[in-house]
BATOR-175432 format. One record per residue: residue in three letters; z, y, x of N, C-alpha, C in turn. Coordinates in Angstrom, 1 decimal. Atoms other than C-alpha are relative to their C-alpha. Example, Ala and Ser with C-alpha at 12.3 -4.5 7.8 and 13.67 -1.06 7.14 Angstrom:
<recs>
<aa->ALA; n.pz->0.0; n.py->-1.2; n.px->0.9; ca.pz->7.8; ca.py->-4.5; ca.px->12.3; c.pz->0.0; c.py->1.2; c.px->0.9>
<aa->SER; n.pz->0.0; n.py->-1.1; n.px->-0.9; ca.pz->7.1; ca.py->-1.1; ca.px->13.7; c.pz->0.8; c.py->1.1; c.px->-0.8>
</recs>
This chain:
<recs>
<aa->UNK; n.pz->1.1; n.py->0.7; n.px->-0.5; ca.pz->-33.4; ca.py->242.3; ca.px->11.3; c.pz->0.5; c.py->-1.1; c.px->0.9>
<aa->UNK; n.pz->-0.4; n.py->1.1; n.px->-0.9; ca.pz->-33.2; ca.py->239.0; ca.px->13.2; c.pz->-0.5; c.py->0.2; c.px->1.4>
<aa->UNK; n.pz->0.5; n.py->-0.2; n.px->-1.3; ca.pz->-35.5; ca.py->239.8; ca.px->16.1; c.pz->-0.9; c.py->1.3; c.px->0.0>
<aa->UNK; n.pz->0.8; n.py->-1.1; n.px->-0.2; ca.pz->-37.0; ca.py->243.0; ca.px->17.4; c.pz->-0.7; c.py->-0.2; c.px->1.3>
<aa->UNK; n.pz->0.7; n.py->0.0; n.px->-1.2; ca.pz->-39.8; ca.py->242.9; ca.px->19.9; c.pz->-0.6; c.py->1.3; c.px->0.2>
<aa->UNK; n.pz->0.6; n.py->-1.4; n.px->-0.1; ca.pz->-42.0; ca.py->246.0; ca.px->19.4; c.pz->0.6; c.py->1.0; c.px->-1.0>
<aa->UNK; n.pz->-0.6; n.py->-0.9; n.px->1.0; ca.pz->-40.1; ca.py->247.4; ca.px->16.4; c.pz->-1.0; c.py->0.3; c.px->-1.1>
<aa->UNK; n.pz->1.0; n.py->-0.4; n.px->1.0; ca.pz->-43.4; ca.py->247.7; ca.px->14.4; c.pz->0.3; c.py->-0.5; c.px->-1.4>
<aa->UNK; n.pz->-0.2; n.py->0.6; n.px->1.4; ca.pz->-42.6; ca.py->245.4; ca.px->11.5; c.pz->1.3; c.py->0.6; c.px->-0.6>
<aa->UNK; n.pz->-1.3; n.py->-0.6; n.px->0.5; ca.pz->-39.0; ca.py->246.8; ca.px->11.2; c.pz->-0.2; c.py->1.4; c.px->-0.5>
<aa->UNK; n.pz->0.2; n.py->-1.4; n.px->0.4; ca.pz->-40.2; ca.py->250.3; ca.px->11.1; c.pz->-0.9; c.py->0.1; c.px->-1.2>
<aa->UNK; n.pz->0.8; n.py->0.1; n.px->1.2; ca.pz->-42.8; ca.py->249.4; ca.px->8.5; c.pz->0.9; c.py->-0.1; c.px->-1.2>
<aa->UNK; n.pz->-0.9; n.py->0.2; n.px->1.2; ca.pz->-40.0; ca.py->248.2; ca.px->6.2; c.pz->0.8; c.py->1.3; c.px->-0.2>
<aa->UNK; n.pz->-0.8; n.py->-1.2; n.px->0.1; ca.pz->-38.0; ca.py->251.3; ca.px->7.0; c.pz->-0.9; c.py->1.1; c.px->-0.8>
<aa->UNK; n.pz->0.9; n.py->-0.9; n.px->0.7; ca.pz->-41.0; ca.py->253.4; ca.px->5.8; c.pz->-0.1; c.py->-0.3; c.px->-1.5>
<aa->UNK; n.pz->0.0; n.py->0.4; n.px->1.5; ca.pz->-41.2; ca.py->251.4; ca.px->2.5; c.pz->1.3; c.py->0.4; c.px->-0.6>
<aa->UNK; n.pz->-1.3; n.py->-0.3; n.px->0.6; ca.pz->-37.5; ca.py->251.8; ca.px->1.9; c.pz->0.1; c.py->1.5; c.px->-0.2>
<aa->UNK; n.pz->0.0; n.py->-1.5; n.px->0.2; ca.pz->-37.8; ca.py->255.6; ca.px->2.5; c.pz->-0.9; c.py->0.5; c.px->-1.1>
<aa->UNK; n.pz->1.0; n.py->-0.4; n.px->1.1; ca.pz->-40.8; ca.py->255.8; ca.px->0.1; c.pz->0.7; c.py->-0.3; c.px->-1.3>
<aa->UNK; n.pz->-0.7; n.py->0.4; n.px->1.3; ca.pz->-38.5; ca.py->254.2; ca.px->-2.5; c.pz->1.2; c.py->0.9; c.px->-0.2>
<aa->UNK; n.pz->-1.1; n.py->-0.9; n.px->0.2; ca.pz->-36.0; ca.py->257.0; ca.px->-2.0; c.pz->1.3; c.py->-0.4; c.px->0.7>
<aa->UNK; n.pz->-1.2; n.py->0.5; n.px->-0.7; ca.pz->-33.5; ca.py->255.1; ca.px->0.2; c.pz->0.2; c.py->0.9; c.px->1.3>
<aa->UNK; n.pz->-0.3; n.py->-0.7; n.px->-1.2; ca.pz->-31.7; ca.py->256.9; ca.px->3.0; c.pz->0.3; c.py->-1.1; c.px->1.1>
<aa->UNK; n.pz->-0.2; n.py->1.0; n.px->-1.1; ca.pz->-32.1; ca.py->254.6; ca.px->6.1; c.pz->0.7; c.py->0.7; c.px->1.2>
<aa->UNK; n.pz->-0.7; n.py->-0.7; n.px->-1.1; ca.pz->-29.5; ca.py->255.6; ca.px->8.7; c.pz->-0.1; c.py->-0.7; c.px->1.3>
<aa->UNK; n.pz->0.1; n.py->0.7; n.px->-1.3; ca.pz->-30.2; ca.py->253.0; ca.px->11.4; c.pz->-0.6; c.py->-1.4; c.px->-0.2>
<aa->UNK; n.pz->0.4; n.py->1.3; n.px->0.0; ca.pz->-31.4; ca.py->249.6; ca.px->12.3; c.pz->0.8; c.py->-0.9; c.px->0.9>
<aa->UNK; n.pz->-0.8; n.py->0.9; n.px->-0.8; ca.pz->-29.5; ca.py->246.6; ca.px->13.5; c.pz->-0.7; c.py->-1.3; c.px->0.1>
<aa->UNK; n.pz->0.6; n.py->1.3; n.px->-0.1; ca.pz->-30.9; ca.py->243.3; ca.px->14.9; c.pz->1.0; c.py->-0.9; c.px->0.6>
<aa->UNK; n.pz->-0.8; n.py->1.0; n.px->-0.6; ca.pz->-29.4; ca.py->240.1; ca.px->16.0; c.pz->-0.4; c.py->-0.1; c.px->1.5>
<aa->UNK; n.pz->0.5; n.py->0.2; n.px->-1.3; ca.pz->-31.6; ca.py->239.9; ca.px->19.1; c.pz->-1.2; c.py->0.9; c.px->0.3>
<aa->UNK; n.pz->1.2; n.py->-0.7; n.px->-0.4; ca.pz->-34.1; ca.py->242.0; ca.px->21.0; c.pz->-0.4; c.py->-0.4; c.px->1.4>
<aa->UNK; n.pz->0.4; n.py->0.2; n.px->-1.4; ca.pz->-36.2; ca.py->241.5; ca.px->24.1; c.pz->0.2; c.py->1.2; c.px->0.8>
<aa->UNK; n.pz->-0.2; n.py->-1.2; n.px->-0.7; ca.pz->-35.5; ca.py->245.1; ca.px->25.0; c.pz->-1.2; c.py->0.6; c.px->0.6>
<aa->UNK; n.pz->1.2; n.py->-0.5; n.px->-0.5; ca.pz->-39.1; ca.py->246.0; ca.px->25.4; c.pz->0.0; c.py->1.6; c.px->-0.1>
<aa->UNK; n.pz->0.0; n.py->-1.5; n.px->0.2; ca.pz->-39.6; ca.py->249.8; ca.px->26.1; c.pz->-0.8; c.py->0.4; c.px->-1.2>
<aa->UNK; n.pz->0.8; n.py->-0.4; n.px->1.1; ca.pz->-42.2; ca.py->249.9; ca.px->23.4; c.pz->0.9; c.py->0.1; c.px->-1.3>
<aa->UNK; n.pz->-0.9; n.py->-0.1; n.px->1.2; ca.pz->-39.5; ca.py->249.2; ca.px->20.8; c.pz->1.0; c.py->1.2; c.px->0.1>
<aa->UNK; n.pz->-0.9; n.py->-1.2; n.px->-0.2; ca.pz->-37.1; ca.py->251.8; ca.px->22.2; c.pz->-0.7; c.py->1.2; c.px->-0.3>
<aa->UNK; n.pz->0.8; n.py->-1.2; n.px->0.3; ca.pz->-39.9; ca.py->254.3; ca.px->22.1; c.pz->-0.3; c.py->0.2; c.px->-1.5>
<aa->UNK; n.pz->0.3; n.py->0.0; n.px->1.5; ca.pz->-40.8; ca.py->253.4; ca.px->18.5; c.pz->1.1; c.py->0.5; c.px->-0.8>
<aa->UNK; n.pz->-1.2; n.py->-0.4; n.px->0.8; ca.pz->-37.3; ca.py->253.8; ca.px->17.2; c.pz->0.4; c.py->1.5; c.px->0.4>
<aa->UNK; n.pz->-0.2; n.py->-1.4; n.px->-0.4; ca.pz->-36.9; ca.py->257.1; ca.px->19.2; c.pz->-1.0; c.py->0.9; c.px->-0.7>
<aa->UNK; n.pz->1.0; n.py->-0.8; n.px->0.7; ca.pz->-40.1; ca.py->258.4; ca.px->17.8; c.pz->0.2; c.py->0.1; c.px->-1.5>
<aa->UNK; n.pz->-0.3; n.py->0.0; n.px->1.4; ca.pz->-39.0; ca.py->257.5; ca.px->14.3; c.pz->1.4; c.py->0.7; c.px->-0.3>
<aa->UNK; n.pz->-1.4; n.py->-0.7; n.px->0.2; ca.pz->-35.6; ca.py->259.3; ca.px->14.9; c.pz->0.9; c.py->-0.9; c.px->-0.7>
<aa->UNK; n.pz->-0.8; n.py->1.0; n.px->0.7; ca.pz->-33.9; ca.py->256.1; ca.px->13.8; c.pz->0.9; c.py->-0.7; c.px->1.1>
<aa->UNK; n.pz->-0.9; n.py->0.7; n.px->-1.0; ca.pz->-30.8; ca.py->254.8; ca.px->15.8; c.pz->-0.2; c.py->-1.5; c.px->-0.2>
<aa->UNK; n.pz->0.2; n.py->1.5; n.px->0.0; ca.pz->-31.2; ca.py->251.1; ca.px->16.7; c.pz->1.0; c.py->-0.6; c.px->1.0>
<aa->UNK; n.pz->-1.0; n.py->0.8; n.px->-0.8; ca.pz->-28.6; ca.py->248.6; ca.px->17.9; c.pz->-0.3; c.py->-1.5; c.px->-0.2>
<aa->UNK; n.pz->0.2; n.py->1.5; n.px->0.1; ca.pz->-28.8; ca.py->244.9; ca.px->18.7; c.pz->1.3; c.py->-0.7; c.px->0.5>
<aa->UNK; n.pz->-1.2; n.py->0.7; n.px->-0.3; ca.pz->-26.0; ca.py->242.4; ca.px->18.9; c.pz->-0.2; c.py->-0.6; c.px->1.4>
<aa->UNK; n.pz->0.2; n.py->0.5; n.px->-1.3; ca.pz->-27.6; ca.py->240.8; ca.px->22.0; c.pz->-1.4; c.py->0.2; c.px->0.4>
<aa->UNK; n.pz->1.4; n.py->-0.3; n.px->-0.5; ca.pz->-30.7; ca.py->241.0; ca.px->24.2; c.pz->-0.4; c.py->-1.1; c.px->1.0>
<aa->UNK; n.pz->0.6; n.py->1.0; n.px->-0.9; ca.pz->-32.9; ca.py->239.0; ca.px->26.5; c.pz->0.7; c.py->-0.1; c.px->1.3>
<aa->UNK; n.pz->-0.7; n.py->0.2; n.px->-1.3; ca.pz->-31.2; ca.py->239.8; ca.px->29.8; c.pz->1.3; c.py->-0.6; c.px->-0.2>
<aa->UNK; n.pz->-1.3; n.py->0.7; n.px->0.3; ca.pz->-27.9; ca.py->238.8; ca.px->28.3; c.pz->-0.1; c.py->-1.5; c.px->-0.2>
<aa->UNK; n.pz->0.3; n.py->1.5; n.px->0.2; ca.pz->-29.3; ca.py->235.5; ca.px->27.1; c.pz->-0.3; c.py->-0.7; c.px->1.3>
<aa->UNK; n.pz->0.4; n.py->0.7; n.px->-1.3; ca.pz->-30.8; ca.py->234.7; ca.px->30.5; c.pz->1.3; c.py->0.0; c.px->0.9>
<aa->UNK; n.pz->-1.2; n.py->0.0; n.px->-0.8; ca.pz->-27.6; ca.py->235.7; ca.px->32.3; c.pz->1.0; c.py->-1.0; c.px->-0.5>
<aa->UNK; n.pz->-0.9; n.py->1.0; n.px->0.5; ca.pz->-25.5; ca.py->233.5; ca.px->30.0; c.pz->-0.6; c.py->-1.4; c.px->0.4>
<aa->UNK; n.pz->0.6; n.py->1.3; n.px->-0.4; ca.pz->-28.0; ca.py->230.6; ca.px->30.7; c.pz->0.3; c.py->-0.3; c.px->1.5>
<aa->UNK; n.pz->-0.2; n.py->0.2; n.px->-1.5; ca.pz->-27.5; ca.py->231.1; ca.px->34.5; c.pz->1.5; c.py->-0.3; c.px->0.1>
<aa->UNK; n.pz->-1.4; n.py->0.3; n.px->-0.1; ca.pz->-23.7; ca.py->231.2; ca.px->34.1; c.pz->0.4; c.py->-1.4; c.px->-0.5>
<aa->UNK; n.pz->-0.2; n.py->1.4; n.px->0.5; ca.pz->-23.8; ca.py->227.9; ca.px->32.2; c.pz->-0.7; c.py->-1.1; c.px->0.8>
<aa->UNK; n.pz->0.8; n.py->1.0; n.px->-0.9; ca.pz->-26.1; ca.py->226.3; ca.px->34.8; c.pz->-1.2; c.py->-0.5; c.px->-0.7>
<aa->UNK; n.pz->1.3; n.py->0.5; n.px->0.7; ca.pz->-29.0; ca.py->225.9; ca.px->32.3; c.pz->-1.2; c.py->0.6; c.px->0.7>
<aa->UNK; n.pz->1.1; n.py->-0.7; n.px->-0.8; ca.pz->-31.2; ca.py->228.3; ca.px->34.4; c.pz->0.5; c.py->0.3; c.px->1.4>
<aa->UNK; n.pz->-0.3; n.py->-0.3; n.px->-1.3; ca.pz->-31.2; ca.py->228.7; ca.px->38.1; c.pz->-0.2; c.py->1.4; c.px->0.3>
<aa->UNK; n.pz->0.3; n.py->-1.4; n.px->-0.4; ca.pz->-31.2; ca.py->232.0; ca.px->39.9; c.pz->-1.4; c.py->0.3; c.px->0.2>
<aa->UNK; n.pz->1.4; n.py->-0.1; n.px->-0.2; ca.pz->-34.8; ca.py->231.4; ca.px->40.9; c.pz->-0.7; c.py->0.1; c.px->-1.4>
<aa->UNK; n.pz->0.6; n.py->0.0; n.px->1.3; ca.pz->-35.7; ca.py->230.7; ca.px->37.3; c.pz->0.3; c.py->1.3; c.px->-0.7>
<aa->UNK; n.pz->-0.4; n.py->-1.3; n.px->0.6; ca.pz->-33.8; ca.py->233.8; ca.px->36.2; c.pz->-0.9; c.py->1.1; c.px->0.4>
<aa->UNK; n.pz->0.9; n.py->-1.0; n.px->-0.5; ca.pz->-36.0; ca.py->235.9; ca.px->38.4; c.pz->-1.3; c.py->0.0; c.px->-0.7>
<aa->UNK; n.pz->1.3; n.py->0.2; n.px->0.6; ca.pz->-39.1; ca.py->234.5; ca.px->36.9; c.pz->0.1; c.py->0.4; c.px->-1.5>
<aa->UNK; n.pz->-0.2; n.py->-0.4; n.px->1.4; ca.pz->-37.8; ca.py->234.9; ca.px->33.3; c.pz->0.1; c.py->1.5; c.px->-0.2>
<aa->UNK; n.pz->-0.2; n.py->-1.5; n.px->0.1; ca.pz->-36.8; ca.py->238.5; ca.px->33.9; c.pz->-1.3; c.py->0.7; c.px->0.3>
<aa->UNK; n.pz->1.3; n.py->-0.6; n.px->-0.4; ca.pz->-40.2; ca.py->239.2; ca.px->35.5; c.pz->-0.9; c.py->-0.1; c.px->-1.2>
<aa->UNK; n.pz->0.9; n.py->0.1; n.px->1.2; ca.pz->-41.9; ca.py->238.0; ca.px->32.3; c.pz->0.3; c.py->1.2; c.px->-1.0>
<aa->UNK; n.pz->-0.4; n.py->-1.1; n.px->0.9; ca.pz->-40.0; ca.py->240.7; ca.px->30.3; c.pz->-0.7; c.py->1.3; c.px->0.4>
<aa->UNK; n.pz->0.6; n.py->-1.3; n.px->-0.5; ca.pz->-41.6; ca.py->243.4; ca.px->32.5; c.pz->-1.4; c.py->0.2; c.px->-0.6>
<aa->UNK; n.pz->1.4; n.py->0.0; n.px->0.5; ca.pz->-45.1; ca.py->242.5; ca.px->31.3; c.pz->-0.4; c.py->-1.3; c.px->-0.7>
<aa->UNK; n.pz->0.3; n.py->1.3; n.px->0.6; ca.pz->-45.3; ca.py->239.6; ca.px->28.8; c.pz->-1.5; c.py->-0.2; c.px->-0.2>
<aa->UNK; n.pz->1.5; n.py->0.2; n.px->0.2; ca.pz->-49.0; ca.py->240.2; ca.px->28.0; c.pz->-0.7; c.py->-0.4; c.px->1.2>
<aa->UNK; n.pz->0.7; n.py->0.3; n.px->-1.2; ca.pz->-50.0; ca.py->240.1; ca.px->31.6; c.pz->0.7; c.py->-1.0; c.px->0.9>
<aa->UNK; n.pz->-0.8; n.py->0.9; n.px->-0.8; ca.pz->-47.5; ca.py->237.6; ca.px->32.8; c.pz->-0.7; c.py->-1.3; c.px->0.5>
<aa->UNK; n.pz->0.6; n.py->1.2; n.px->-0.6; ca.pz->-48.7; ca.py->234.8; ca.px->35.1; c.pz->1.1; c.py->-0.7; c.px->0.9>
<aa->UNK; n.pz->-1.1; n.py->0.6; n.px->-0.7; ca.pz->-46.0; ca.py->232.4; ca.px->36.3; c.pz->-0.4; c.py->-0.5; c.px->1.4>
<aa->UNK; n.pz->0.5; n.py->0.5; n.px->-1.2; ca.pz->-48.2; ca.py->231.3; ca.px->39.2; c.pz->0.0; c.py->1.1; c.px->1.1>
<aa->UNK; n.pz->0.2; n.py->-1.1; n.px->-1.0; ca.pz->-48.6; ca.py->234.8; ca.px->40.8; c.pz->1.3; c.py->0.4; c.px->0.5>
</recs>
């Protein structure tokens, strides 16, 4: 998978593969936001999940390269806590 946010679409594909008789032993993605909902979904599906990199690592790298300031890092990481309810002004 290229990106995992909630894990829903990935797990739908896993279900289709299993219905076709394939033995799915895990899921790998290039990137994940690391939302708890995805971790919970893969745990509930009893399917190991690994990602090459994640949102906190991306933001940390941007800070180290001077692309993002420490203040911006705080805002960006705050978004990850509640993306649906996020308000950059509050």
